[in-house]
LOKEZA-688755 format. One record per residue: residue number from 1; x, y, z of N, C-alpha, C, O in turn. Coordinates in steps of 0.05 Angstrom, whole numbers, m for minus. Example, Ala and Ser with C-alpha at 12.3 -4.5 7.8 and 13.67 -1.06 7.14 Angstrom:
+-----+--------+--------+--------+--------+--------+--------+--------+--------+--------+--------+--------+--------+
:  nr :     nX :     nY :     nZ :    caX :    caY :    caZ :     cX :     cY :     cZ :     oX :     oY :     oZ :
+-----+--------+--------+--------+--------+--------+--------+--------+--------+--------+--------+--------+--------+
:   1 :    264 :   m114 :    156 :    246 :    m90 :    156 :    264 :    m66 :    156 :    285 :    m66 :    169 :
:   2 :    257 :    m45 :    142 :    273 :    m21 :    143 :    258 :      1 :    157 :    268 :     23 :    161 :
+-----+--------+--------+--------+--------+--------+--------+--------+--------+--------+--------+--------+--------+
***
This chain:
+-----+--------+--------+--------+--------+--------+--------+--------+--------+--------+--------+--------+--------+
:  nr :     nX :     nY :     nZ :    caX :    caY :    caZ :     cX :     cY :     cZ :     oX :     oY :     oZ :
+-----+--------+--------+--------+--------+--------+--------+--------+--------+--------+--------+--------+--------+
:   1 :     20 :    m24 :     m4 :      1 :      5 :     m2 :     23 :     32 :     11 :     37 :     38 :     31 :
:   2 :     14 :     41 :    m13 :     28 :     81 :    m12 :     26 :     90 :      6 :      6 :     90 :     20 :
:   3 :     52 :    101 :     10 :     41 :    109 :     37 :     31 :    158 :     27 :     46 :    176 :     22 :
:   4 :     15 :    157 :     28 :     10 :    189 :     27 :     28 :    199 :     28 :     47 :    194 :     43 :
:   5 :     24 :    223 :      4 :     53 :    240 :      4 :     56 :    258 :     29 :     36 :    266 :     42 :
:   6 :     88 :    265 :     37 :     74 :    288 :     63 :     61 :    312 :     54 :     64 :    322 :     32 :
:   7 :     44 :    322 :     73 :     43 :    340 :     83 :     58 :    371 :     66 :     75 :    354 :     61 :
:   8 :     67 :    397 :     53 :     78 :    409 :     50 :     70 :    440 :     63 :     54 :    457 :     54 :
:   9 :     85 :    440 :     81 :     85 :    471 :     98 :     85 :    489 :     80 :     89 :    481 :     57 :
:  10 :     79 :    526 :     86 :     84 :    538 :     62 :    120 :    539 :     64 :    133 :    547 :     44 :
:  11 :    129 :    532 :     86 :    158 :    539 :     79 :    170 :    536 :     64 :    186 :    552 :     53 :
:  12 :    164 :    509 :     60 :    168 :    488 :     37 :    187 :    453 :     47 :    199 :    444 :     66 :
:  13 :    180 :    444 :     21 :    197 :    418 :     33 :    212 :    421 :     57 :    214 :    397 :     65 :
:  14 :    220 :    429 :     68 :    242 :    410 :     87 :    231 :    420 :    121 :    241 :    413 :    142 :
:  15 :    211 :    435 :    118 :    178 :    434 :    146 :    170 :    414 :    142 :    164 :    402 :    162 :
:  16 :    167 :    399 :    116 :    136 :    383 :    107 :    140 :    370 :    134 :    139 :    390 :    148 :
:  17 :    146 :    342 :    156 :    139 :    336 :    159 :    132 :    349 :    191 :    128 :    330 :    207 :
:  18 :    131 :    370 :    200 :    132 :    391 :    218 :    105 :    392 :    213 :     89 :    385 :    231 :
:  19 :     98 :    400 :    193 :     69 :    401 :    194 :     44 :    399 :    201 :     29 :    417 :    206 :
:  20 :     40 :    370 :    201 :     11 :    366 :    220 :     26 :    358 :    238 :     26 :    334 :    233 :
:  21 :     41 :    362 :    260 :     54 :    370 :    289 :     44 :    397 :    298 :     29 :    399 :    317 :
:  22 :     56 :    430 :    273 :     48 :    449 :    275 :     18 :    455 :    270 :     10 :    478 :    273 :
:  23 :      0 :    432 :    262 :    m34 :    453 :    258 :    m46 :    427 :    284 :    m67 :    434 :    294 :
:  24 :    m38 :    407 :    292 :    m55 :    406 :    327 :    m37 :    414 :    348 :    m39 :    406 :    371 :
:  25 :    m15 :    433 :    340 :    m14 :    438 :    365 :    m32 :    478 :    362 :    m37 :    494 :    380 :
:  26 :    m38 :    479 :    336 :    m51 :    501 :    335 :    m84 :    499 :    337 :   m101 :    515 :    331 :
:  27 :    m86 :    464 :    349 :   m120 :    461 :    329 :   m133 :    485 :    370 :   m121 :    489 :    391 :
:  28 :   m159 :    491 :    362 :   m169 :    496 :    388 :   m181 :    478 :    407 :   m188 :    456 :    400 :
:  29 :   m183 :    483 :    423 :   m199 :    473 :    456 :   m223 :    486 :    460 :   m224 :    511 :    458 :
:  30 :   m242 :    472 :    463 :   m266 :    479 :    466 :   m258 :    501 :    485 :   m240 :    497 :    501 :
:  31 :   m272 :    525 :    483 :   m274 :    545 :    491 :   m239 :    569 :    489 :   m238 :    593 :    493 :
:  32 :   m220 :    552 :    482 :   m212 :    573 :    483 :   m193 :    585 :    456 :   m185 :    568 :    440 :
:  33 :   m183 :    620 :    452 :   m195 :    637 :    450 :   m179 :    646 :    415 :   m155 :    650 :    418 :
:  34 :   m183 :    648 :    400 :   m175 :    639 :    369 :   m156 :    654 :    368 :   m155 :    676 :    381 :
:  35 :   m136 :    644 :    350 :   m101 :    650 :    351 :   m104 :    686 :    338 :   m112 :    699 :    319 :
:  36 :    m89 :    690 :    366 :    m77 :    723 :    357 :    m96 :    753 :    370 :    m96 :    777 :    370 :
:  37 :   m111 :    727 :    382 :   m136 :    739 :    405 :   m128 :    735 :    437 :   m116 :    715 :    445 :
:  38 :   m134 :    752 :    449 :   m135 :    747 :    476 :   m174 :    742 :    491 :   m194 :    757 :    488 :
:  39 :   m172 :    714 :    509 :   m179 :    707 :    522 :   m221 :    712 :    527 :   m223 :    737 :    532 :
:  40 :   m236 :    705 :    527 :   m262 :    729 :    521 :   m264 :    742 :    547 :   m274 :    764 :    549 :
:  41 :   m251 :    727 :    571 :   m257 :    750 :    585 :   m246 :    770 :    599 :   m255 :    787 :    614 :
:  42 :   m220 :    765 :    588 :   m187 :    789 :    587 :   m219 :    812 :    568 :   m232 :    832 :    576 :
:  43 :   m221 :    791 :    537 :   m233 :    817 :    516 :   m254 :    836 :    541 :   m257 :    861 :    542 :
:  44 :   m266 :    820 :    557 :   m286 :    836 :    574 :   m277 :    859 :    578 :   m281 :    882 :    571 :
:  45 :   m264 :    847 :    593 :   m253 :    857 :    622 :   m232 :    890 :    619 :   m229 :    907 :    636 :
:  46 :   m217 :    891 :    583 :   m213 :    902 :    576 :   m236 :    920 :    570 :   m237 :    944 :    576 :
:  47 :   m253 :    906 :    557 :   m266 :    926 :    551 :   m294 :    948 :    564 :   m303 :    970 :    558 :
:  48 :   m303 :    921 :    589 :   m303 :    944 :    609 :   m300 :    976 :    611 :   m311 :    998 :    610 :
:  49 :   m274 :    960 :    617 :   m243 :    989 :    621 :   m256 :    998 :    603 :   m279 :   1006 :    608 :
:  50 :   m246 :   1001 :    579 :   m251 :   1015 :    567 :   m273 :   1031 :    562 :   m271 :   1051 :    548 :
:  51 :   m296 :   1023 :    571 :   m327 :   1033 :    578 :   m316 :   1052 :    600 :   m319 :   1075 :    592 :
:  52 :   m306 :   1051 :    622 :   m306 :   1061 :    640 :   m283 :   1095 :    645 :   m290 :   1112 :    661 :
:  53 :   m255 :   1098 :    626 :   m244 :   1095 :    608 :   m257 :   1129 :    603 :   m251 :   1150 :    614 :
:  54 :   m273 :   1124 :    585 :   m303 :   1134 :    566 :   m312 :   1146 :    576 :   m314 :   1169 :    568 :
:  55 :   m329 :   1133 :    609 :   m353 :   1144 :    616 :   m328 :   1163 :    631 :   m312 :   1175 :    618 :
:  56 :   m328 :   1163 :    644 :   m297 :   1176 :    655 :   m295 :   1213 :    637 :   m306 :   1235 :    638 :
:  57 :   m278 :   1200 :    625 :   m264 :   1218 :    612 :   m287 :   1245 :    592 :   m280 :   1266 :    583 :
:  58 :   m315 :   1231 :    591 :   m340 :   1244 :    573 :   m354 :   1254 :    598 :   m375 :   1265 :    592 :
:  59 :   m349 :   1254 :    626 :   m360 :   1267 :    655 :   m339 :   1296 :    656 :   m344 :   1320 :    654 :
:  60 :   m309 :   1277 :    661 :   m289 :   1312 :    663 :   m297 :   1321 :    649 :   m315 :   1337 :    653 :
:  61 :   m289 :   1316 :    630 :   m294 :   1330 :    597 :   m314 :   1359 :    600 :   m306 :   1382 :    601 :
:  62 :   m342 :   1349 :    600 :   m371 :   1364 :    600 :   m353 :   1380 :    625 :   m340 :   1399 :    616 :
:  63 :   m352 :   1375 :    661 :   m352 :   1398 :    673 :   m324 :   1411 :    669 :   m315 :   1427 :    686 :
:  64 :   m310 :   1405 :    648 :   m286 :   1422 :    645 :   m298 :   1434 :    633 :   m305 :   1454 :    646 :
:  65 :   m309 :   1436 :    606 :   m321 :   1459 :    594 :   m339 :   1475 :    602 :   m346 :   1497 :    593 :
:  66 :   m344 :   1465 :    616 :   m376 :   1492 :    629 :   m340 :   1509 :    637 :   m333 :   1524 :    618 :
:  67 :   m322 :   1508 :    659 :   m315 :   1520 :    670 :   m301 :   1540 :    656 :   m300 :   1565 :    659 :
:  68 :   m282 :   1515 :    631 :   m265 :   1535 :    619 :   m276 :   1560 :    594 :   m257 :   1573 :    586 :
:  69 :   m295 :   1565 :    584 :   m320 :   1575 :    570 :   m315 :   1591 :    577 :   m304 :   1608 :    564 :
:  70 :   m323 :   1595 :    614 :   m324 :   1614 :    634 :   m289 :   1632 :    627 :   m284 :   1655 :    620 :
:  71 :   m275 :   1609 :    634 :   m230 :   1626 :    635 :   m233 :   1643 :    609 :   m229 :   1667 :    605 :
:  72 :   m242 :   1616 :    586 :   m229 :   1633 :    562 :   m248 :   1659 :    561 :   m237 :   1680 :    561 :
:  73 :   m272 :   1659 :    559 :   m285 :   1684 :    558 :   m290 :   1711 :    561 :   m300 :   1729 :    548 :
:  74 :   m275 :   1705 :    599 :   m272 :   1726 :    607 :   m238 :   1738 :    609 :   m234 :   1759 :    620 :
:  75 :   m218 :   1724 :    599 :   m196 :   1732 :    588 :   m191 :   1737 :    567 :   m169 :   1746 :    561 :
:  76 :   m212 :   1732 :    547 :   m206 :   1745 :    512 :   m219 :   1780 :    524 :   m212 :   1800 :    511 :
:  77 :   m236 :   1783 :    548 :   m251 :   1802 :    537 :   m226 :   1818 :    558 :   m215 :   1839 :    550 :
:  78 :   m220 :   1809 :    579 :   m193 :   1827 :    581 :   m173 :   1831 :    578 :   m165 :   1847 :    595 :
:  79 :   m151 :   1822 :    558 :   m138 :   1818 :    527 :   m148 :   1834 :    522 :   m134 :   1852 :    531 :
:  80 :   m172 :   1844 :    510 :   m177 :   1846 :    490 :   m186 :   1901 :    496 :   m189 :   1921 :    483 :
:  81 :   m184 :   1890 :    528 :   m197 :   1916 :    551 :   m174 :   1933 :    534 :   m151 :   1925 :    529 :
:  82 :   m186 :   1962 :    526 :   m168 :   1971 :    511 :   m148 :   1998 :    538 :   m128 :   2012 :    534 :
:  83 :   m163 :   1994 :    564 :   m163 :   2009 :    589 :   m137 :   1992 :    604 :   m124 :   2000 :    623 :
:  84 :   m133 :   1964 :    587 :   m114 :   1948 :    612 :    m89 :   1959 :    602 :    m87 :   1967 :    579 :
:  85 :    m67 :   1959 :    625 :    m39 :   1963 :    612 :    m38 :   1948 :    599 :    m55 :   1931 :    595 :
:  86 :     m8 :   1951 :    582 :     m1 :   1930 :    564 :      9 :   1906 :    583 :      4 :   1883 :    575 :
:  87 :     28 :   1910 :    612 :     32 :   1896 :    620 :     11 :   1871 :    640 :     19 :   1850 :    651 :
:  88 :    m13 :   1882 :    638 :    m26 :   1862 :    635 :    m39 :   1847 :    623 :    m48 :   1824 :    629 :
:  89 :    m42 :   1862 :    600 :    m41 :   1855 :    575 :    m40 :   1819 :    572 :    m50 :   1796 :    570 :
:  90 :    m11 :   1843 :    573 :     11 :   1808 :    567 :      0 :   1783 :    593 :     m6 :   1762 :    581 :
:  91 :     m3 :   1781 :    609 :    m24 :   1775 :    633 :    m34 :   1759 :    620 :    m23 :   1739 :    610 :
:  92 :    m61 :   1767 :    617 :    m85 :   1758 :    606 :    m82 :   1732 :    578 :    m85 :   1709 :    572 :
:  93 :    m70 :   1764 :    566 :    m68 :   1742 :    537 :    m48 :   1705 :    539 :    m50 :   1687 :    524 :
:  94 :    m33 :   1707 :    560 :    m25 :   1680 :    565 :    m42 :   1675 :    582 :    m62 :   1669 :    569 :
:  95 :    m48 :   1674 :    610 :    m83 :   1665 :    618 :   m103 :   1650 :    596 :   m116 :   1629 :    598 :
:  96 :   m100 :   1669 :    574 :   m119 :   1670 :    555 :   m109 :   1642 :    534 :   m125 :   1632 :    518 :
:  97 :    m81 :   1631 :    535 :    m69 :   1616 :    516 :    m72 :   1589 :    532 :    m81 :   1569 :    520 :
:  98 :    m66 :   1589 :    550 :    m62 :   1577 :    581 :    m96 :   1560 :    579 :   m101 :   1536 :    572 :
:  99 :   m115 :   1581 :    585 :   m144 :   1553 :    581 :   m144 :   1550 :    549 :   m150 :   1527 :    544 :
: 100 :   m141 :   1561 :    533 :   m142 :   1550 :    501 :   m130 :   1527 :    500 :   m143 :   1512 :    486 :
: 101 :   m102 :   1515 :    512 :    m88 :   1483 :    512 :   m102 :   1477 :    522 :   m118 :   1465 :    507 :
: 102 :   m115 :   1481 :    568 :   m129 :   1466 :    571 :   m153 :   1452 :    560 :   m161 :   1429 :    566 :
: 103 :   m167 :   1476 :    537 :   m183 :   1454 :    513 :   m183 :   1443 :    495 :   m200 :   1432 :    480 :
: 104 :   m156 :   1449 :    495 :   m149 :   1435 :    461 :   m157 :   1393 :    496 :   m176 :   1379 :    500 :
: 105 :   m129 :   1395 :    509 :   m136 :   1368 :    522 :   m158 :   1352 :    535 :   m158 :   1328 :    541 :
: 106 :   m184 :   1375 :    539 :   m205 :   1359 :    539 :   m221 :   1353 :    519 :   m241 :   1341 :    527 :
: 107 :   m219 :   1358 :    487 :   m223 :   1344 :    475 :   m213 :   1340 :    470 :   m220 :   1338 :    446 :
: 108 :   m178 :   1328 :    476 :   m172 :   1293 :    464 :   m176 :   1276 :    483 :   m175 :   1253 :    475 :
: 109 :   m181 :   1280 :    506 :   m201 :   1265 :    528 :   m218 :   1249 :    505 :   m214 :   1225 :    505 :
: 110 :   m237 :   1259 :    484 :   m258 :   1241 :    474 :   m259 :   1227 :    457 :   m275 :   1211 :    446 :
: 111 :   m228 :   1240 :    453 :   m220 :   1211 :    438 :   m201 :   1193 :    448 :   m177 :   1190 :    443 :
: 112 :   m210 :   1186 :    456 :   m198 :   1162 :    470 :   m198 :   1132 :    456 :   m218 :   1121 :    467 :
: 113 :   m189 :   1118 :    442 :   m178 :   1094 :    433 :   m173 :   1065 :    440 :   m179 :   1045 :    427 :
: 114 :   m165 :   1066 :    454 :   m141 :   1053 :    469 :   m146 :   1067 :    502 :   m157 :   1088 :    507 :
: 115 :   m127 :   1040 :    529 :   m120 :   1047 :    542 :    m84 :   1052 :    555 :    m76 :   1042 :    575 :
: 116 :    m71 :   1066 :    541 :    m35 :   1055 :    547 :    m24 :   1074 :    558 :    m18 :   1095 :    546 :
: 117 :    m17 :   1067 :    590 :     m8 :   1079 :    603 :     19 :   1099 :    601 :     36 :   1094 :    583 :
: 118 :     23 :   1124 :    621 :     49 :   1127 :    617 :     59 :   1122 :    636 :     51 :   1123 :    659 :
: 119 :     88 :   1111 :    620 :     98 :   1085 :    640 :    123 :   1113 :    652 :    123 :   1117 :    676 :
: 120 :    130 :   1118 :    646 :    149 :   1153 :    648 :    139 :   1168 :    675 :    155 :   1183 :    687 :
: 121 :    113 :   1166 :    684 :     94 :   1175 :    696 :     95 :   1166 :    718 :    103 :   1182 :    735 :
: 122 :     86 :   1135 :    728 :     75 :   1109 :    740 :     96 :   1115 :    761 :    120 :   1116 :    754 :
: 123 :     89 :   1118 :    782 :    107 :   1114 :    813 :     89 :   1079 :    814 :    100 :   1058 :    806 :
: 124 :     60 :   1083 :    827 :     60 :   1056 :    833 :     33 :   1057 :    807 :     28 :   1075 :    791 :
: 125 :     18 :   1025 :    814 :     m3 :   1014 :    789 :    m26 :   1039 :    803 :    m38 :   1057 :    792 :
: 126 :    m25 :   1036 :    813 :    m41 :   1051 :    828 :    m51 :   1077 :    828 :    m74 :   1084 :    831 :
: 127 :    m29 :   1092 :    823 :    m30 :   1117 :    805 :     m7 :   1127 :    784 :     12 :   1142 :    783 :
: 128 :    m24 :   1107 :    769 :    m22 :   1112 :    735 :    m39 :   1119 :    722 :    m63 :   1115 :    722 :
: 129 :    m23 :   1135 :    706 :    m45 :   1156 :    681 :    m42 :   1153 :    663 :    m23 :   1138 :    657 :
: 130 :    m65 :   1168 :    636 :    m64 :   1150 :    614 :    m34 :   1166 :    600 :    m20 :   1184 :    609 :
: 131 :    m32 :   1151 :    576 :    m21 :   1177 :    557 :    m33 :   1183 :    544 :    m46 :   1164 :    535 :
: 132 :    m41 :   1207 :    532 :    m66 :   1223 :    521 :    m53 :   1221 :    490 :    m69 :   1216 :    473 :
: 133 :    m25 :   1226 :    482 :    m30 :   1223 :    452 :    m19 :   1185 :    442 :    m23 :   1177 :    419 :
: 134 :     m8 :   1171 :    459 :    m22 :   1142 :    445 :    m46 :   1135 :    452 :    m53 :   1115 :    438 :
: 135 :    m66 :   1142 :    469 :    m88 :   1134 :    476 :   m103 :   1128 :    457 :   m114 :   1107 :    449 :
: 136 :   m103 :   1164 :    448 :   m106 :   1171 :    425 :   m111 :   1178 :    403 :   m130 :   1192 :    396 :
: 137 :    m92 :   1169 :    387 :    m87 :   1167 :    361 :    m94 :   1128 :    349 :    m91 :   1107 :    362 :
: 138 :   m100 :   1134 :    329 :   m116 :   1104 :    316 :    m87 :   1078 :    319 :    m64 :   1085 :    318 :
: 139 :    m94 :   1047 :    323 :    m76 :   1038 :    325 :    m56 :   1029 :    308 :    m61 :   1028 :    284 :
: 140 :    m35 :   1021 :    316 :    m15 :   1011 :    294 :     m5 :    983 :    289 :     17 :    973 :    285 :
: 141 :    m29 :    977 :    292 :     m4 :    943 :    301 :    m43 :    922 :    284 :    m44 :    898 :    277 :
: 142 :    m67 :    945 :    284 :    m94 :    935 :    265 :   m117 :    917 :    279 :   m135 :    905 :    268 :
: 143 :   m108 :    920 :    318 :   m123 :    896 :    337 :   m145 :    920 :    357 :   m167 :    912 :    366 :
: 144 :   m134 :    949 :    360 :   m143 :    958 :    367 :   m163 :    950 :    406 :   m168 :    927 :    415 :
: 145 :   m166 :    966 :    413 :   m179 :    953 :    455 :   m181 :    923 :    447 :   m188 :    906 :    463 :
+-----+--------+--------+--------+--------+--------+--------+--------+--------+--------+--------+--------+--------+
***
């Protein structure tokens, strides 16, 4: 009786005898995650963390925007006031630019795509903060959150 030809893997004939063993190792066990994906419990935890972060960022953004609206408005009025001495006008403009920069940070909170911690500022896990630059940019690995 003739033996079947060995299966060829994508690596070529030198790897052919290993192909069935590799397939067997990659076979999914019942309840095992698909290749390259986190287990369902981990995905659910990550999804819950992301939802909590989004809820927090929306809430903080809402309350900060209300306060920053007043700050930006009053700083702009002060900076345009012709009766204000030049030295104070410069300070009013600095305050206005600072408030506008804070508005931009609040806007970035609305663009969270994933949770990336800022390792440089983490003294302890319970004191971790988000790296807003990396958390707001599109994922580079194609997996996302």
